[in-house]
DSSP file (Angstrom, degrees, kcal/mol; ACC not computed):
  #  RESIDUE AA STRUCTURE BP1 BP2  ACC     N-H-->O    O-->H-N    N-H-->O    O-->H-N    TCO  KAPPA ALPHA  PHI   PSI    X-CA   Y-CA   Z-CA
    1    1 A M              0   0    0      0, 0.0     2,-0.1     0, 0.0     0, 0.0   0.000 360.0 360.0 360.0 132.2  -11.6   15.3   -1.8
    2    2 A K        -     0   0    0      1,-0.1     0, 0.0     2,-0.0     0, 0.0  -0.396 360.0 -90.4 -77.9 162.7  -10.5   18.3    0.3
    3    3 A S    >>  -     0   0    0      1,-0.2     3,-1.3    -2,-0.1     4,-0.6  -0.544  27.2-146.8 -74.3 125.6   -7.0   18.9    1.1
    4    4 A P  T 34 S+     0   0    0      0, 0.0     4,-0.4     0, 0.0     3,-0.3   0.721  92.8  72.7 -65.3 -19.0   -6.0   17.2    4.4
    5    5 A L  T >4>S+     0   0    0      1,-0.2     3,-0.8     2,-0.2     5,-0.8   0.821  87.6  63.2 -63.8 -31.0   -3.6   20.1    5.2
    6    6 A R  G X>>S+     0   0    0     -3,-1.3     3,-1.0     1,-0.3     4,-0.6   0.934 103.1  46.0 -60.5 -44.8   -6.6   22.3    5.9
    7    7 A K  G 3<5S+     0   0    0     -4,-0.6    -1,-0.3     1,-0.3    -2,-0.2   0.549  96.5  78.9 -77.4  -6.0   -7.7   20.2    8.9
    8    8 A F  G <45S-     0   0    0     -3,-0.8    -1,-0.3    -4,-0.4    13,-0.2   0.187 121.4 -91.5 -89.2  18.3   -4.1   20.1   10.1
    9    9 A G  T X45S+     0   0    0     -3,-1.0     3,-0.9    11,-0.1    -2,-0.1   0.750  80.1 139.6  90.3  20.1   -4.4   23.5   11.6
   10   10 A F  T 3<<S+     0   0    0     -5,-0.8    -4,-0.1    -4,-0.6    -3,-0.1   0.754  74.9  57.6 -71.6 -20.8   -3.1   25.8    8.7
   11   11 A G  T 3 <S+     0   0    0     -5,-0.5    -1,-0.2     6,-0.1     3,-0.1   0.594  96.4  81.5 -81.0 -11.2   -5.9   28.3    9.5
   12   12 A L  S <  S-     0   0    0     -3,-0.9     6,-0.0     1,-0.2     0, 0.0  -0.237  97.7 -70.1 -88.0 176.0   -4.7   28.7   13.1
   13   13 A H     >  -     0   0    0      1,-0.1     4,-3.3    -2,-0.1     5,-0.3  -0.300  56.0-108.6 -55.6 148.7   -2.0   30.9   14.7
   14   14 A K  H  > S+     0   0    0      1,-0.2     4,-2.4     2,-0.2     5,-0.2   0.923 114.1  37.9 -58.1 -51.0    1.4   29.6   13.7
   15   15 A G  H  > S+     0   0    0      2,-0.2     4,-2.3     1,-0.2     5,-0.2   0.914 120.1  47.3 -70.9 -38.3    2.5   28.1   17.0
   16   16 A E  H  > S+     0   0    0      1,-0.2     4,-2.5     2,-0.2     5,-0.2   0.933 113.7  49.2 -63.2 -44.9   -0.9   26.8   17.9
   17   17 A G  H  X S+     0   0    0     -4,-3.3     4,-2.5     2,-0.2    -2,-0.2   0.898 110.7  49.3 -66.5 -39.8   -1.3   25.3   14.4
   18   18 A R  H  X S+     0   0    0     -4,-2.4     4,-2.8    -5,-0.3     5,-0.3   0.946 112.9  46.2 -69.4 -44.2    2.1   23.6   14.5
   19   19 A A  H  X S+     0   0    0     -4,-2.3     4,-1.9     1,-0.2     5,-0.2   0.927 115.3  47.5 -60.0 -42.7    1.5   22.1   17.9
   20   20 A K  H  X S+     0   0    0     -4,-2.5     4,-2.9    -5,-0.2     5,-0.2   0.928 111.9  51.6 -63.0 -44.1   -2.0   20.9   16.9
   21   21 A R  H  X S+     0   0    0     -4,-2.5     4,-2.6     1,-0.2    -2,-0.2   0.939 110.3  45.1 -64.0 -50.2   -0.7   19.5   13.6
   22   22 A S  H  X S+     0   0    0     -4,-2.8     4,-1.8     1,-0.2    -1,-0.2   0.833 112.4  52.9 -67.5 -28.3    2.1   17.4   15.1
   23   23 A Q  H  X S+     0   0    0     -4,-1.9     4,-2.1    -5,-0.3    -1,-0.2   0.916 111.8  46.1 -75.3 -38.2   -0.4   16.1   17.8
   24   24 A Q  H  X S+     0   0    0     -4,-2.9     4,-2.9    -5,-0.2     5,-0.2   0.919 110.5  54.2 -68.1 -37.4   -2.9   15.1   15.0
   25   25 A A  H  X S+     0   0    0     -4,-2.6     4,-2.3    -5,-0.2    -1,-0.2   0.916 110.1  46.4 -60.5 -45.2    0.0   13.5   13.0
   26   26 A V  H  X S+     0   0    0     -4,-1.8     4,-1.7     2,-0.2    -1,-0.2   0.923 114.9  44.7 -68.7 -47.1    1.0   11.4   16.0
   27   27 A S  H  X S+     0   0    0     -4,-2.1     4,-2.6     2,-0.2    -2,-0.2   0.901 114.2  51.3 -64.7 -40.3   -2.6   10.3   16.8
   28   28 A R  H  X S+     0   0    0     -4,-2.9     4,-2.2     1,-0.2    -2,-0.2   0.900 108.4  50.4 -66.5 -39.3   -3.2    9.6   13.2
   29   29 A R  H  X S+     0   0    0     -4,-2.3     4,-1.8    -5,-0.2    -1,-0.2   0.847 109.7  51.5 -65.1 -31.6   -0.1    7.5   12.9
   30   30 A D  H  X S+     0   0    0     -4,-1.7     4,-2.9     2,-0.2     5,-0.3   0.934 109.7  51.1 -69.1 -49.5   -1.2    5.5   16.0
   31   31 A E  H  X S+     0   0    0     -4,-2.6     4,-2.7     1,-0.2    -2,-0.2   0.908 110.5  46.5 -53.7 -44.6   -4.5    5.0   14.3
   32   32 A L  H  X S+     0   0    0     -4,-2.2     4,-1.8     2,-0.2    -1,-0.2   0.869 111.3  53.2 -70.3 -36.2   -2.9    3.7   11.1
   33   33 A A  H  X S+     0   0    0     -4,-1.8     4,-0.8     2,-0.2    -2,-0.2   0.926 111.2  45.8 -60.9 -46.9   -0.6    1.4   13.2
   34   34 A Q  H >< S+     0   0    0     -4,-2.9     3,-0.8     1,-0.2    -2,-0.2   0.909 110.8  54.7 -63.2 -42.7   -3.6   -0.1   15.0
   35   35 A A  H 3< S+     0   0    0     -4,-2.7    -1,-0.2    -5,-0.3    -2,-0.2   0.859 107.4  48.8 -61.9 -34.8   -5.4   -0.5   11.7
   36   36 A T  H 3<        0   0    0     -4,-1.8    -1,-0.3     1,-0.2    -2,-0.2   0.643 360.0 360.0 -83.5 -11.8   -2.6   -2.5   10.1
   37   37 A Q    <<        0   0    0     -4,-0.8    -1,-0.2    -3,-0.8    -2,-0.1   0.473 360.0 360.0 -67.7 360.0   -2.3   -4.9   12.9
């Protein structure tokens, strides 16, 4: 299994990666919330 951190934008520029990472984290959390309902 690949490291999930890689797809969270670690390869991008710092600012861009951080924004993208937090955005993905939020959408992922929403997905999990919906899945558990």
